[in-house]
C-alpha positions in Angstrom: -1.0 11.2 21.8 0.9 13.4 24.0 2.7 16.3 22.6 4.6 14.8 19.6 4.4 11.3 20.9 1.8 8.8 19.5 1.3 5.3 21.0 -1.0 2.8 19.4 -2.0 -0.4 20.8 -3.2 -3.4 18.3 -5.2 -6.2 19.8 -5.5 -9.3 17.9 -7.0 -12.8 18.9 -6.6 -15.5 16.3 -8.6 -18.7 16.7 -7.3 -22.0 16.3 -7.7 -22.4 12.6 -6.4 -18.8 11.8 -4.1 -18.5 8.9 -1.6 -15.5 9.5 -1.7 -13.2 6.4 -0.3 -9.8 6.0 -2.8 -7.1 7.3 -3.2 -3.4 7.5 -4.4 -1.4 10.5 -5.3 2.3 9.7 -4.9 4.6 12.5 -6.6 7.9 12.0 -4.8 10.6 13.8 -6.6 13.9 12.3 -4.7 17.0 11.2 -1.4 17.4 12.6 0.6 20.5 13.1 4.0 20.6 11.3 6.8 19.1 13.2 8.4 15.8 13.9 6.4 13.0 15.4 7.4 9.6 17.3 5.3 6.7 17.0 5.2 3.4 18.9 3.0 0.6 17.7 2.3 -2.3 20.0 0.9 -5.4 18.9 -1.0 -7.7 21.6 -2.3 -11.2 21.1 -4.9 -12.5 23.2 -6.3 -16.1 24.0 -9.9 -17.3 24.0 -11.4 -18.5 27.1 -13.8 -21.4 27.6 -16.8 -18.9 27.0 -15.3 -17.8 23.6 -14.2 -14.5 24.8 -10.8 -12.9 23.8 -8.8 -12.1 26.9 -5.3 -12.2 28.5 -3.5 -10.1 26.0 0.3 -10.3 26.0 2.6 -8.0 24.2 4.0 -9.8 21.3 5.7 -7.2 19.2 6.7 -3.4 19.0 7.9 -1.0 16.4 9.1 2.5 16.8 9.2 5.1 14.0 9.2 8.7 13.2 7.7 10.8 10.7 7.9 14.6 9.7 4.8 16.7 8.8 5.9 19.9 6.8 3.8 23.1 5.9 1.5 22.3 3.1 2.1 24.1 -0.1 -1.4 23.7 -1.5 -3.3 25.1 1.6 -3.2 28.7 0.0 -4.9 27.1 -3.0 -7.7 25.7 -0.9 -8.2 28.8 1.1 -8.1 31.3 -2.0 -11.4 30.9 -3.9 -11.2 32.0 -7.4 -13.3 35.3 -8.0 -16.7 35.2 -9.0 -17.7 37.6 -11.8 -21.3 38.3 -12.3 -22.1 40.5 -15.7 -25.8 41.4 -16.9 -26.4 44.5 -19.5 -26.1 47.1 -16.8 -23.8 46.0 -13.9 -20.5 43.9 -13.2 -20.2 42.4 -9.6 -17.1 40.9 -8.5 -16.9 38.7 -5.2 -14.1 36.7 -3.6 -11.4 39.3 -4.2 -8.4 39.1 -1.9 -6.1 41.8 -3.4 -6.5 44.6 -5.8 -6.8 43.7 -9.4 -7.0 45.2 -12.9 -10.2 44.0 -14.4 -10.6 44.1 -18.2 -13.6 43.0 -20.2 -13.4 42.1 -23.9 -15.9 41.3 -26.5 -16.1 38.0 -28.5 -13.6 39.9 -31.2 -10.8 40.8 -28.4 -12.0 44.2 -28.4 -11.4 46.1 -24.9 -14.7 46.9 -23.4 -13.6 48.4 -19.9 -10.5 48.4 -17.9 -10.9 49.2 -14.4 -9.2 48.7 -11.0 -11.3 46.3 -8.4 -10.7 45.5 -5.1 -12.4 43.6 -2.2 -14.2 47.1 -1.3 -14.8 48.3 -4.9 -16.0 45.4 -6.7 -19.5 46.7 -8.1 -19.9 49.1 -11.1 -22.2 50.1 -14.1 -21.7 49.2 -17.4 -23.8 49.0 -20.5 -23.4 46.1 -22.8 -25.5 44.3 -25.3 -26.5 40.3 -25.0 -23.7 38.1 -26.1 -20.5 36.4 -25.2 -17.6 38.4 -23.3 -14.1 37.5 -21.8 -12.5 39.0 -18.8 -9.2 38.9 -17.3 -8.0 40.0 -13.7 -4.5 41.1 -13.7 -2.1 41.7 -10.7 1.2 43.6 -11.0 1.0 43.2 -14.7 0.4 39.5 -14.5 -2.8 37.6 -15.5 -4.1 35.9 -12.6 -7.8 34.8 -13.6 -9.8 34.5 -17.1 -13.1 33.6 -17.7 -15.9 33.5 -20.2 -19.3 35.8 -19.3 -22.6 35.3 -21.2 -25.3 38.0 -21.3 -28.6 36.9 -22.2 -31.5 39.2 -23.5 
């Protein structure tokens, strides 16, 4: 590969009793930057010598095509991990925060227990709760971004 140009050569050596059938060659090219790429695929056919070695390749076909790699829309979803919320009877700790959020904790009946701003630097605080099931919400700009269920054991 040179710049945005890809040249690939495929070598085949059919035997005397070979039946021609459609086949697929896979060319791993790895991760490409956004842009337009030009591909030239060359097909070479060889012949067997008296020792059974395939050699004397001749170019029998060639194809040129072009494809475009655009910026991915899902990359942000891969690099943006969901926040992890840990709750015990005395402490709430939230990790993987990338923005500032409003954290709201509810008991199983839906009653709000605590509401507090959290961020990547302020994400650990004291609380006093009983054993049970709780639900949380992380909101940003008035929009619910993440929700989850937490269980506090005795």
